[in-house]
N, C-alpha and C positions, 0 to 999 in steps of 0.2 A: 374837411378837404374842400378846397374851392372847386366850383363846377368845372372849370377848364382843366384842372389837374385830374379830376375824376374822369373826364372825357378822355384825356390823354392816356390815363392808366388803362381804361377800357380798350382804347385803340391798340395799345401795346399788347394787351391780352389777346386781342383778335389776331394781331400779326403773329404772335407766338403760336397760336392755334393753327394758323395757315402754314407756318413753317413745319410744325409737327405733322400735319396732314401730308405735306409735300414729301417730307422725310420718310413717312410711312409708305408712300406710293412708290418711291424710287427703288427700294429693295425688291418689291414685288415685280416691278418691270424688269429689273436686272435678273431676277430669278427666272422670269418667263423667257427672257432672251437666252439665258444659259440652257434652260430646258429645251428651247427650240433648236439651239445649236447642237446639243447632245442628241436630240431626236434625229436631226439631219445627218450627223456623223454616223449614228447607228444605222440609219437607212442606207447610207452610202456603203458602209462596210458590209451590210447584208447583201446589197446588190452586187458588190464586187465578189463576195464569197459565192453567190449563186452563179455568176458568170464564170468564175474559176472552176466550179464543179461541172458546169455544162460543157466546158472545154475538154474535160478529161474523158 
């Protein structure tokens, strides 16, 4: 394999690795966002429930 071709192949491999790392990071971020939204909604619902009870 010529040196330039080997270098090109190595570069492609590194790019592929970067893409994989980015792809792995995205679902975690999306999961964290969903968890944060769910936690927020849960806390709002609890707050509304407590206000409703204190009114009675």
